[in-house]
C-alpha positions as protocol buffer text, in pm:
chain_id: "A"
residue {
  index: 1
  type: MET
  ca { x: 5515 y: -1122 z: 2416 }
}
residue {
  index: 2
  type: LEU
  ca { x: 5480 y: -757 z: 2513 }
}
residue {
  index: 3
  type: ASP
  ca { x: 5506 y: -655 z: 2874 }
}
residue {
  index: 4
  type: ALA
  ca { x: 5171 y: -489 z: 2950 }
}
residue {
  index: 5
  type: GLN
  ca { x: 5285 y: -304 z: 3260 }
}
residue {
  index: 6
  type: PRO
  ca { x: 5587 y: -76 z: 3238 }
}
residue {
  index: 7
  type: TRP
  ca { x: 5829 y: -102 z: 3525 }
}
residue {
  index: 8
  type: VAL
  ca { x: 6095 y: 127 z: 3662 }
}
residue {
  index: 9
  type: ALA
  ca { x: 6460 y: 46 z: 3725 }
}
residue {
  index: 10
  type: VAL
  ca { x: 6574 y: 214 z: 4047 }
}
residue {
  index: 11
  type: VAL
  ca { x: 6953 y: 233 z: 4060 }
}
residue {
  index: 12
  type: ASP
  ca { x: 7070 y: 343 z: 4405 }
}
residue {
  index: 13
  type: ASP
  ca { x: 7344 y: 195 z: 4622 }
}
residue {
  index: 14
  type: ASP
  ca { x: 7153 y: 282 z: 4941 }
}
residue {
  index: 15
  type: GLU
  ca { x: 6932 y: -21 z: 4996 }
}
residue {
  index: 16
  type: SER
  ca { x: 6684 y: 170 z: 5215 }
}
residue {
  index: 17
  type: VAL
  ca { x: 6637 y: 438 z: 4948 }
}
residue {
  index: 18
  type: GLY
  ca { x: 6580 y: 174 z: 4681 }
}
residue {
  index: 19
  type: ARG
  ca { x: 6322 y: -8 z: 4892 }
}
residue {
  index: 20
  type: ALA
  ca { x: 6145 y: 317 z: 4985 }
}
residue {
  index: 21
  type: LEU
  ca { x: 6120 y: 422 z: 4620 }
}
residue {
  index: 22
  type: GLN
  ca { x: 5999 y: 75 z: 4523 }
}
residue {
  index: 23
  type: ARG
  ca { x: 5722 y: 92 z: 4788 }
}
residue {
  index: 24
  type: LEU
  ca { x: 5628 y: 443 z: 4680 }
}
residue {
  index: 25
  type: LEU
  ca { x: 5601 y: 334 z: 4318 }
}
residue {
  index: 26
  type: ARG
  ca { x: 5395 y: 31 z: 4419 }
}
residue {
  index: 27
  type: THR
  ca { x: 5140 y: 263 z: 4586 }
}
residue {
  index: 28
  type: ALA
  ca { x: 5095 y: 426 z: 4244 }
}
residue {
  index: 29
  type: GLY
  ca { x: 5054 y: 87 z: 4074 }
}
residue {
  index: 30
  type: ILE
  ca { x: 5400 y: 97 z: 3915 }
}
residue {
  index: 31
  type: GLY
  ca { x: 5638 y: -196 z: 3945 }
}
residue {
  index: 32
  type: ALA
  ca { x: 6006 y: -141 z: 4018 }
}
residue {
  index: 33
  type: ARG
  ca { x: 6325 y: -342 z: 4034 }
}
residue {
  index: 34
  type: ILE
  ca { x: 6618 y: -226 z: 4242 }
}
residue {
  index: 35
  type: PHE
  ca { x: 6981 y: -232 z: 4131 }
}
residue {
  index: 36
  type: ARG
  ca { x: 7265 y: -146 z: 4370 }
}
residue {
  index: 37
  type: SER
  ca { x: 7514 y: -32 z: 4103 }
}
residue {
  index: 38
  type: GLY
  ca { x: 7529 y: 93 z: 3750 }
}
residue {
  index: 39
  type: GLU
  ca { x: 7712 y: -221 z: 3645 }
}
residue {
  index: 40
  type: ASP
  ca { x: 7435 y: -441 z: 3787 }
}
residue {
  index: 41
  type: PHE
  ca { x: 7174 y: -242 z: 3595 }
}
residue {
  index: 42
  type: LEU
  ca { x: 7368 y: -246 z: 3267 }
}
residue {
  index: 43
  type: GLY
  ca { x: 7429 y: -620 z: 3305 }
}
residue {
  index: 44
  type: ALA
  ca { x: 7057 y: -681 z: 3356 }
}
residue {
  index: 45
  type: LEU
  ca { x: 6977 y: -474 z: 3047 }
}
residue {
  index: 46
  type: GLY
  ca { x: 7221 y: -684 z: 2848 }
}
residue {
  index: 47
  type: LEU
  ca { x: 7056 y: -1006 z: 2966 }
}
residue {
  index: 48
  type: LEU
  ca { x: 6709 y: -874 z: 2886 }
}
residue {
  index: 49
  type: ALA
  ca { x: 6822 y: -772 z: 2536 }
}
residue {
  index: 50
  type: ALA
  ca { x: 6977 y: -1115 z: 2476 }
}
residue {
  index: 51
  type: GLN
  ca { x: 6660 y: -1292 z: 2593 }
}
residue {
  index: 52
  type: SER
  ca { x: 6440 y: -1084 z: 2365 }
}
residue {
  index: 53
  type: ALA
  ca { x: 6673 y: -1145 z: 2071 }
}
residue {
  index: 54
  type: GLN
  ca { x: 6654 y: -1522 z: 2127 }
}
residue {
  index: 55
  type: SER
  ca { x: 6278 y: -1531 z: 2162 }
}
residue {
  index: 56
  type: GLY
  ca { x: 6210 y: -1281 z: 1886 }
}
residue {
  index: 57
  type: ALA
  ca { x: 5985 y: -1086 z: 2120 }
}
residue {
  index: 58
  type: TYR
  ca { x: 6022 y: -758 z: 2295 }
}
residue {
  index: 59
  type: GLY
  ca { x: 6196 y: -810 z: 2627 }
}
residue {
  index: 60
  type: PRO
  ca { x: 6068 y: -671 z: 2952 }
}
residue {
  index: 61
  type: GLN
  ca { x: 6285 y: -362 z: 2936 }
}
residue {
  index: 62
  type: PRO
  ca { x: 6217 y: -94 z: 3197 }
}
residue {
  index: 63
  type: GLY
  ca { x: 6003 y: 195 z: 3084 }
}
residue {
  index: 64
  type: CYS
  ca { x: 6216 y: 437 z: 3284 }
}
residue {
  index: 65
  type: ALA
  ca { x: 6538 y: 443 z: 3487 }
}
residue {
  index: 66
  type: VAL
  ca { x: 6584 y: 633 z: 3813 }
}
residue {
  index: 67
  type: LEU
  ca { x: 6958 y: 685 z: 3854 }
}
residue {
  index: 68
  type: ASP
  ca { x: 7137 y: 809 z: 4164 }
}
residue {
  index: 69
  type: VAL
  ca { x: 7431 y: 1030 z: 4067 }
}
residue {
  index: 70
  type: GLN
  ca { x: 7672 y: 886 z: 4322 }
}
residue {
  index: 71
  type: LEU
  ca { x: 7709 y: 512 z: 4275 }
}
residue {
  index: 72
  type: PRO
  ca { x: 8001 y: 277 z: 4337 }
}
residue {
  index: 73
  type: GLY
  ca { x: 8190 y: 220 z: 4013 }
}
residue {
  index: 74
  type: LEU
  ca { x: 8006 y: 390 z: 3728 }
}
residue {
  index: 75
  type: SER
  ca { x: 7826 y: 708 z: 3828 }
}
residue {
  index: 76
  type: GLY
  ca { x: 7461 y: 757 z: 3746 }
}
residue {
  index: 77
  type: LEU
  ca { x: 7561 y: 1008 z: 3479 }
}
residue {
  index: 78
  type: ALA
  ca { x: 7799 y: 754 z: 3319 }
}
residue {
  index: 79
  type: VAL
  ca { x: 7515 y: 499 z: 3314 }
}
residue {
  index: 80
  type: GLN
  ca { x: 7288 y: 762 z: 3161 }
}
residue {
  index: 81
  type: ARG
  ca { x: 7538 y: 820 z: 2880 }
}
residue {
  index: 82
  type: ARG
  ca { x: 7563 y: 444 z: 2816 }
}
residue {
  index: 83
  type: ILE
  ca { x: 7187 y: 398 z: 2778 }
}
residue {
  index: 84
  type: ALA
  ca { x: 7120 y: 724 z: 2591 }
}
residue {
  index: 85
  type: HIS
  ca { x: 7093 y: 537 z: 2259 }
}
residue {
  index: 86
  type: THR
  ca { x: 6799 y: 331 z: 2392 }
}
residue {
  index: 87
  type: GLY
  ca { x: 6568 y: 629 z: 2430 }
}
residue {
  index: 88
  type: MET
  ca { x: 6480 y: 510 z: 2782 }
}
residue {
  index: 89
  type: PRO
  ca { x: 6363 y: 808 z: 2991 }
}
residue {
  index: 90
  type: VAL
  ca { x: 6597 y: 883 z: 3282 }
}
residue {
  index: 91
  type: ILE
  ca { x: 6521 y: 1054 z: 3611 }
}
residue {
  index: 92
  type: VAL
  ca { x: 6834 y: 1159 z: 3797 }
}
residue {
  index: 93
  type: ILE
  ca { x: 6829 y: 1173 z: 4177 }
}
residue {
  index: 94
  type: THR
  ca { x: 7101 y: 1305 z: 4405 }
}
residue {
  index: 95
  type: ALA
  ca { x: 7172 y: 1409 z: 4762 }
}
residue {
  index: 96
  type: ARG
  ca { x: 7424 y: 1669 z: 4643 }
}
residue {
  index: 97
  type: ASP
  ca { x: 7255 y: 1924 z: 4420 }
}
residue {
  index: 98
  type: GLU
  ca { x: 7524 y: 2084 z: 4205 }
}
residue {
  index: 99
  type: ALA
  ca { x: 7443 y: 2308 z: 3909 }
}
residue {
  index: 100
  type: GLY
  ca { x: 7707 y: 2146 z: 3688 }
}
residue {
  index: 101
  type: VAL
  ca { x: 7576 y: 1797 z: 3757 }
}
residue {
  index: 102
  type: ARG
  ca { x: 7217 y: 1910 z: 3697 }
}
residue {
  index: 103
  type: ASP
  ca { x: 7320 y: 2074 z: 3369 }
}
residue {
  index: 104
  type: GLU
  ca { x: 7507 y: 1761 z: 3258 }
}
residue {
  index: 105
  type: ALA
  ca { x: 7209 y: 1539 z: 3343 }
}
residue {
  index: 106
  type: TYR
  ca { x: 6969 y: 1751 z: 3140 }
}
residue {
  index: 107
  type: ALA
  ca { x: 7218 y: 1791 z: 2853 }
}
residue {
  index: 108
  type: SER
  ca { x: 7242 y: 1410 z: 2839 }
}
residue {
  index: 109
  type: GLY
  ca { x: 6865 y: 1380 z: 2812 }
}
residue {
  index: 110
  type: ALA
  ca { x: 6733 y: 1343 z: 3168 }
}
residue {
  index: 111
  type: VAL
  ca { x: 6359 y: 1405 z: 3182 }
}
residue {
  index: 112
  type: SER
  ca { x: 6373 y: 1507 z: 3548 }
}
residue {
  index: 113
  type: TYR
  ca { x: 6630 y: 1587 z: 3816 }
}
residue {
  index: 114
  type: LEU
  ca { x: 6535 y: 1550 z: 4182 }
}
residue {
  index: 115
  type: HIS
  ca { x: 6728 y: 1652 z: 4492 }
}
residue {
  index: 116
  type: LYS
  ca { x: 6702 y: 1418 z: 4791 }
}
residue {
  index: 117
  type: PRO
  ca { x: 6502 y: 1427 z: 5003 }
}
residue {
  index: 118
  type: PHE
  ca { x: 6220 y: 1491 z: 4759 }
}
residue {
  index: 119
  type: ASP
  ca { x: 5845 y: 1491 z: 4791 }
}
residue {
  index: 120
  type: GLY
  ca { x: 5693 y: 1151 z: 4714 }
}
residue {
  index: 121
  type: ALA
  ca { x: 5410 y: 1299 z: 4509 }
}
residue {
  index: 122
  type: HIS
  ca { x: 5659 y: 1495 z: 4298 }
}
residue {
  index: 123
  type: PHE
  ca { x: 5861 y: 1177 z: 4241 }
}
residue {
  index: 124
  type: ILE
  ca { x: 5552 y: 979 z: 4135 }
}
residue {
  index: 125
  type: HIS
  ca { x: 5448 y: 1260 z: 3901 }
}
residue {
  index: 126
  type: ALA
  ca { x: 5796 y: 1262 z: 3741 }
}
residue {
  index: 127
  type: VAL
  ca { x: 5786 y: 882 z: 3691 }
}
residue {
  index: 128
  type: GLN
  ca { x: 5432 y: 892 z: 3551 }
}
residue {
  index: 129
  type: ALA
  ca { x: 5537 y: 1163 z: 3306 }
}
residue {
  index: 130
  type: ALA
  ca { x: 5841 y: 961 z: 3201 }
}
residue {
  index: 131
  type: LEU
  ca { x: 5626 y: 652 z: 3145 }
}
residue {
  index: 132
  type: GLY
  ca { x: 5354 y: 849 z: 2965 }
}
residue {
  index: 133
  type: ILE
  ca { x: 5097 y: 766 z: 3232 }
}
residue {
  index: 134
  type: VAL
  ca { x: 4818 y: 1015 z: 3275 }
}
residue {
  index: 135
  type: PRO
  ca { x: 4737 y: 1039 z: 3648 }
}
residue {
  index: 136
  type: ALA
  ca { x: 4380 y: 950 z: 3741 }
}
residue {
  index: 137
  type: GLY
  ca { x: 4159 y: 1227 z: 3871 }
}
């Protein structure tokens, strides 16, 4: 069974940031699931892939991943490299805006790079673009 509504994986170790982004996405009609580490996110992707393989259907994979650069364990950029083969759009977010990190994120295929704190409307626009959603109005 195909998942009709795309959802966004928000990977940020700061629980308040994850919840705030989830609420912001909800206001735009976009579902989100929060992961506190890159390992948690990659583990969930593995489970979703296994479930879809067993059922023969497409699993409810996220339509986009929002990855914080600084995470415990695997960095957001390391996670981005590990999922690059999936073609999943990635938006990189960070509190420390460094040119080298930004360049690496884009070179690895990020569709957007946002420096915290960022404007909520800009964030929603970036997610909508990554999901292929045309904003109403």
